[in-house]
C-alpha positions as CSV (number, residue, x, y, z in Angstrom):
1,M,91.9,55.0,-43.6
2,A,89.7,57.7,-45.1
3,P,89.2,60.8,-42.9
4,P,85.8,61.3,-41.3
5,D,83.4,63.5,-43.3
6,G,84.1,66.5,-41.1
7,D,87.9,66.2,-41.8
8,R,87.3,65.9,-45.5
9,L,85.6,69.3,-45.4
10,L,88.2,70.8,-43.2
11,V,91.3,69.9,-45.2
12,P,90.4,71.7,-48.4
13,A,89.2,74.8,-46.4
14,L,92.6,75.0,-44.7
15,L,94.4,74.7,-48.0
16,L,92.3,77.4,-49.5
17,S,92.9,79.7,-46.5
18,T,96.7,79.5,-46.8
19,A,96.7,79.8,-50.6
20,L,95.6,83.4,-50.9
21,V,97.8,86.5,-50.5
22,G,95.7,89.4,-51.6
23,G,94.0,87.2,-54.1
24,C,97.1,85.2,-55.3
25,R,98.9,82.0,-54.4
26,P,102.0,82.2,-52.3
27,P,105.3,81.2,-54.0
28,P,106.0,77.4,-54.1
29,A,108.4,75.9,-51.5
30,K,111.3,75.9,-53.9
31,Q,111.0,79.7,-54.3
32,R,110.7,80.4,-50.5
33,E,114.0,82.2,-50.4
34,T,113.9,85.5,-48.5
35,L,112.1,88.0,-50.7
36,Q,114.4,91.0,-51.4
37,V,112.4,94.3,-51.9
38,A,114.0,97.6,-52.9
39,A,111.6,100.3,-51.7
40,A,111.5,104.1,-51.7
41,A,112.3,105.6,-48.3
42,D,108.8,107.0,-47.8
43,L,107.5,103.4,-47.6
44,T,109.6,102.5,-44.6
45,L,106.9,102.3,-42.0
46,A,104.1,101.1,-44.3
47,F,106.1,98.4,-45.9
48,E,107.6,97.1,-42.7
49,E,104.0,96.4,-41.5
50,L,103.1,95.0,-44.9
51,G,106.1,92.7,-44.9
52,K,105.0,91.2,-41.6
53,L,101.5,90.6,-43.0
54,Y,103.0,89.0,-46.1
55,A,105.3,86.7,-44.0
56,A,102.4,85.7,-41.8
57,R,100.3,84.7,-44.8
58,T,102.9,82.9,-46.9
59,G,105.7,81.9,-44.6
60,Q,108.2,83.7,-46.8
61,K,110.4,86.3,-45.1
62,V,110.9,89.8,-46.6
63,T,114.0,91.9,-46.4
64,F,113.7,95.6,-47.4
65,S,116.4,97.9,-48.8
66,F,114.9,101.4,-48.3
67,G,116.5,104.4,-50.1
68,A,116.0,107.1,-52.7
69,S,114.2,105.8,-55.7
70,G,116.9,107.0,-58.1
71,T,119.7,105.4,-56.0
72,L,117.8,102.0,-56.0
73,A,117.2,102.2,-59.7
74,K,120.9,102.7,-60.3
75,Q,121.7,99.7,-58.1
76,L,119.2,97.6,-60.1
77,S,120.8,98.7,-63.4
78,Q,124.2,97.5,-62.0
79,G,122.8,94.1,-61.3
80,A,121.5,94.3,-57.7
81,P,119.6,91.1,-56.9
82,F,116.3,92.6,-55.9
83,D,113.0,90.7,-56.5
84,L,110.7,93.8,-56.5
85,F,111.2,97.5,-56.9
86,A,108.7,99.9,-55.3
87,A,109.6,103.4,-56.3
88,A,108.1,106.8,-55.3
89,N,107.5,107.6,-59.0
90,S,107.2,105.9,-62.4
91,A,110.2,107.5,-64.0
92,F,112.7,105.5,-62.0
93,V,110.8,102.3,-62.6
94,D,111.0,103.1,-66.3
95,N,114.7,103.5,-65.9
96,A,115.1,100.1,-64.3
97,V,113.0,98.5,-67.1
98,Q,115.0,100.2,-69.8
99,A,118.2,99.0,-68.2
100,G,116.9,95.4,-68.5
101,A,116.7,94.9,-64.8
102,C,112.9,94.7,-64.4
103,D,109.9,93.3,-66.2
104,G,107.9,96.2,-67.8
105,S,104.8,94.1,-68.1
106,S,104.5,93.9,-64.3
107,K,104.6,97.7,-63.8
108,A,101.7,98.9,-61.7
109,A,100.9,102.2,-59.9
110,Y,100.0,101.5,-56.3
111,A,99.5,104.9,-54.5
112,L,99.7,108.6,-54.7
113,G,102.1,110.2,-52.2
114,H,101.6,113.5,-50.4
115,V,104.0,116.1,-49.0
116,V,104.1,117.8,-45.7
117,V,106.2,120.4,-43.9
118,W,107.2,118.9,-40.5
119,S,108.8,120.5,-37.4
120,R,109.5,119.4,-33.9
121,R,106.9,120.1,-31.2
122,G,108.2,123.3,-29.4
123,G,110.2,124.3,-32.5
124,A,109.2,126.4,-35.5
125,V,105.5,126.4,-36.4
126,V,104.8,126.6,-40.1
127,R,101.2,127.6,-40.9
128,T,101.9,128.7,-44.5
129,L,104.8,128.2,-46.8
130,S,105.7,131.9,-46.5
131,D,106.5,131.2,-42.8
132,L,109.6,129.4,-44.0
133,Q,111.1,132.8,-44.7
134,S,111.2,133.6,-41.0
135,P,114.7,134.4,-39.7
136,D,114.1,131.9,-36.9
137,I,114.2,129.1,-39.6
138,K,117.8,128.7,-40.7
139,H,117.8,125.2,-42.2
140,I,115.1,123.4,-44.2
141,A,115.8,119.7,-44.9
142,I,114.6,118.1,-48.2
143,A,115.7,114.9,-50.0
144,N,118.1,115.4,-52.9
145,P,115.8,116.4,-55.8
146,E,118.1,114.7,-58.3
147,H,117.3,111.1,-57.2
148,A,114.5,111.5,-54.6
149,P,110.9,112.2,-55.9
150,Y,109.8,113.8,-52.6
151,G,112.8,116.2,-52.8
152,K,111.9,117.0,-56.4
153,A,108.3,117.7,-55.3
154,A,109.5,119.9,-52.4
155,R,111.6,122.0,-54.8
156,E,108.8,122.2,-57.3
157,A,106.4,123.4,-54.6
158,L,108.7,126.1,-53.3
159,T,109.4,127.2,-56.9
160,K,105.7,127.4,-57.8
161,A,105.0,129.3,-54.6
162,G,107.7,131.8,-55.6
163,L,109.8,131.1,-52.6
164,W,112.7,129.1,-53.9
165,P,115.1,132.0,-54.6
166,A,114.6,133.3,-51.1
167,L,114.9,129.9,-49.4
168,E,117.5,128.2,-51.5
169,S,120.3,129.2,-49.1
170,K,118.5,127.5,-46.2
171,I,118.1,124.2,-48.0
172,V,119.9,121.2,-46.6
173,Q,119.8,118.2,-48.8
174,A,119.5,114.7,-47.4
175,E,120.2,111.4,-49.2
176,N,116.5,110.4,-49.0
177,V,113.3,111.6,-47.5
178,R,113.6,109.6,-44.3
179,Q,117.0,111.2,-43.6
180,A,115.5,114.6,-44.2
181,L,113.0,113.9,-41.5
182,Q,115.8,112.7,-39.2
183,F,117.6,116.0,-39.7
184,A,114.6,117.8,-38.4
185,Q,114.0,115.3,-35.6
186,T,117.5,115.7,-34.3
187,G,117.7,119.5,-34.6
188,N,120.1,119.5,-37.5
189,A,117.3,121.3,-39.4
190,D,114.5,123.5,-38.2
191,V,111.9,121.9,-40.5
192,A,111.8,119.2,-43.1
193,I,109.6,118.9,-46.3
194,I,108.9,115.2,-46.5
195,A,106.4,112.4,-47.3
196,R,103.2,112.4,-45.2
197,S,103.6,108.6,-44.9
198,L,106.5,109.0,-42.5
199,V,104.6,111.1,-40.0
200,A,101.0,110.0,-40.6
201,K,100.9,108.4,-37.2
202,D,103.3,110.9,-35.6
203,D,102.1,113.1,-32.7
204,T,105.5,114.6,-31.8
205,G,105.6,117.4,-34.3
206,N,103.8,120.0,-36.3
207,Q,102.6,119.4,-39.8
208,L,101.5,121.5,-42.8
209,A,100.1,119.6,-45.7
210,L,101.2,121.0,-49.1
211,A,98.6,121.5,-51.8
212,P,99.1,118.7,-54.5
213,A,98.7,121.4,-57.2
214,L,102.1,122.8,-56.2
215,H,104.0,119.9,-57.6
216,A,103.7,117.1,-60.2
217,P,101.7,114.0,-58.9
218,I,103.8,111.6,-56.9
219,E,102.5,108.4,-58.7
220,Q,104.2,105.6,-56.7
221,T,104.9,102.6,-59.0
222,L,106.2,99.1,-58.5
223,V,107.7,96.5,-60.8
224,V,109.0,92.9,-60.6
225,C,112.7,92.5,-61.2
226,K,114.8,90.0,-63.1
227,H,118.0,89.6,-61.0
228,G,116.3,88.2,-57.9
229,K,115.7,84.6,-56.9
230,S,112.0,84.7,-56.1
231,V,109.9,86.0,-59.1
232,D,106.8,84.3,-57.8
233,G,107.3,85.8,-54.4
234,A,107.7,89.3,-56.0
235,R,104.5,88.8,-57.9
236,A,102.7,87.7,-54.7
237,F,104.0,90.6,-52.7
238,A,102.9,93.0,-55.5
239,K,99.4,91.5,-55.5
240,L,99.2,92.1,-51.8
241,V,100.2,95.7,-52.2
242,L,97.5,96.2,-54.8
243,S,94.9,94.2,-52.9
244,R,92.1,95.7,-50.8
245,D,94.1,94.9,-47.6
246,G,97.3,96.4,-49.0
247,Q,95.6,99.5,-50.1
248,A,93.8,100.0,-46.8
249,L,97.1,99.7,-45.0
250,L,98.7,102.3,-47.3
251,E,95.8,104.6,-46.7
252,R,96.4,104.4,-42.9
253,Y,99.9,105.8,-43.6
254,G,98.6,108.8,-45.5
255,F,98.7,107.5,-49.1
256,E,95.9,108.0,-51.6
257,A,94.8,105.4,-54.1
258,S,96.5,106.1,-57.4
259,A,94.5,107.1,-60.4
260,D,94.8,103.5,-61.8
261,R,93.6,101.9,-58.6
262,A,90.8,104.4,-58.2
263,R,89.4,103.4,-61.6
264,K,89.2,99.7,-60.5
């Protein structure tokens, strides 16, 4: 029996509403394995929310492995089965592509990151970078500059400000930028120099934004990987990140549109 006229109109509309994820179709049923995303630690809060949005729209679950970009790139080069790699800079994405782990044609810049100095409410108050020289500040947490872009940016900023020689003995290196924040939150460091995205919605601490001119731009970049089981899902998630909805969500967490996104 043919459906009534009203139902004939409703069915295509429902199909269309479920077919779009940031302007792209969700992965077919045969590729609905859990999506495995390797993501820079500064994305923890933003991507956890974005993952819920993606799952609600597609029915495909997302599992995140958050860490320092360099560490994740190394894991990819060793065959880690990630579907998508969202790094905090383009250099580590290039490393993963050169290692044959990711598809260079899918590389896309999705955000510009910003750096802040954070301290606990009631603790040290840093109004200028020079305040970090105070004898009351004994430990300054940053992510390891060798494999964490935000740690590298922190070191560059202190160096350009002429403060690195005086402050180097106070530096405590964390594995990634989120751990650096945890050091300051727990009192194991007096302050942390971290990603704004981790504290954009935080009201439990003091923040000093660093001038972007003090360090190289943190051009956050993603790429689809080759060792995972859901290439279509990776492409769909990437399109959501780059979509208007994805960009608006990232902006709420303190990111800025990358130069590439701003031109579009």
